C-alpha positions as CSV (number, residue, x, y, z in Angstrom):
1,M,-77.6,-27.9,94.4
2,A,-75.8,-27.1,97.6
3,D,-78.1,-29.5,99.4
4,N,-76.8,-32.3,97.3
5,L,-73.2,-31.7,98.3
6,R,-72.6,-33.5,101.6
7,K,-69.3,-34.1,103.2
8,R,-68.6,-37.7,104.0
9,K,-68.5,-38.3,107.7
10,R,-66.0,-41.0,108.6
11,A,-63.4,-41.6,111.2
12,A,-60.1,-40.0,110.2
13,I,-57.9,-42.7,111.7
14,S,-58.7,-46.4,112.0
15,C,-57.2,-48.9,114.4
16,I,-54.5,-51.1,113.0
17,L,-56.9,-54.1,112.5
18,C,-59.5,-52.0,110.7
19,R,-56.9,-50.4,108.5
20,K,-55.4,-53.8,107.7
21,R,-58.8,-55.3,106.9
22,K,-59.8,-52.0,105.1
23,I,-63.1,-51.7,107.0
24,R,-64.6,-48.7,108.8
25,C,-63.5,-48.1,112.4
26,N,-65.8,-46.3,114.8
27,R,-62.7,-45.1,116.9
28,E,-64.0,-46.6,120.2
29,T,-61.6,-48.3,122.5
30,P,-62.0,-51.2,121.7
31,C,-63.8,-50.5,118.4
32,S,-66.8,-52.5,117.4
33,N,-65.0,-54.5,114.8
34,C,-62.3,-55.6,117.3
35,V,-65.0,-56.6,119.8
36,R,-66.9,-58.6,117.1
37,S,-63.7,-60.4,116.0
38,K,-62.7,-60.9,119.6
39,N,-59.4,-59.1,119.1
40,A,-57.9,-58.5,122.5
41,A,-55.7,-55.6,121.4
42,C,-57.5,-52.8,119.6
43,V,-54.5,-50.5,119.0
44,Y,-54.3,-47.1,117.5
45,E,-51.1,-45.6,116.2
46,A,-49.9,-42.7,118.4
47,D,-48.4,-40.7,115.5
48,V,-50.2,-40.3,112.3
49,P,-47.7,-40.1,109.4
50,T,-48.0,-36.9,107.6
51,R,-46.7,-35.9,104.2
52,V,-43.4,-34.1,104.7
53,T,-42.0,-31.8,102.1
54,P,-38.3,-32.0,101.7
55,T,-36.4,-29.1,103.3
56,G,-33.4,-27.5,101.8
57,T,-34.7,-27.7,98.3
58,A,-35.2,-24.6,96.3
59,P,-38.7,-24.0,94.9
60,L,-38.9,-24.6,91.1
61,Q,-38.2,-21.5,89.1
62,P,-39.8,-20.9,85.7
63,R,-37.2,-21.1,82.9
64,P,-37.3,-18.9,79.9
65,A,-38.5,-20.7,76.8
66,E,-35.7,-21.7,74.4
67,P,-35.9,-20.1,71.0
68,P,-36.8,-22.5,68.2
69,V,-33.9,-24.0,66.3
């Protein structure tokens, strides 16, 4: 069963054009899709936005159950 479970190999970050067109990017400079479409500027974002958890908020605390009315 473990042989059937394969991780998908793909580029983690695509160039702007590939991301816009929702196609696979091979992370070359320029990538093959930009070369094929004759896009002069194959641009990758410098910063990859990450999920940020809000700071200054208290973690959720469990509340005691209210007695039935």
